[in-house]
N, C-alpha and C positions, 0 to 999 in steps of 0.2 A: 399769263397766256394773253395774246392779243385778241380783241374782239373781231370776229369774222363777219363780212357782211352776209346779209340774209335775204331771201326773197320768197314771196308766196306766189304759187301758180294756181290758177283755177283752170279747170278743164271741162269742155263740153261732155255730156253723158256719154255721147258716141265715141269720142276720143278716149275717155277713161275706160270705158269697156274694151276698146281695142288694145290699150296699153295693158290692161289687166289680163287678156288673153295671151298676149306675147310674154308676159311676166311669168304667167303660170306655165307656159311652155318651157321656159328656161328655169323654172324652180326657183324664182326670185320675187321679191316684192316689187311693186310698181316704183317705189322710191329708189330701189337698188338699180332698177332698169334705167331710171332717168339719171341717176348719178353715174353709173358705170358704163352706159352704152350711149344714150341719147345725147347727153351734153358733150362727152368727149368728140363724138362724131360731129356733132354741130360746130364745135371749136376747130376741129381739124379741117372741116369744110370752109372755114372763114378765115383760116390763116393765109397769109401771103396776098391779101387785098383782093382774093377772088371772091365774087359774089355768085352764089348759086342760086337757082330758081327753087325756092322752098314752098312750093305749092303743096297742098295737103297731099295730093297723090305722090308726089316725088319725095316729100319728107318722110312719109310712112315707109316707103319702099327700102330704105337704106338700112333700117335697124330691125327688120322683121327677120 
């Protein structure tokens, strides 16, 4: 099996608590939320050479 690239992400306490709330509402873990919701939405938003304004207010509104 090929070695897959890995990365580590650190989060501010406020952001972590917000993600925790969203994950709990969905009945999933924060890791599942990031893998299944946030990353795919981020990738879809960046396909086609389109750059979206990813300010914290706008970034949070799409996955809630």
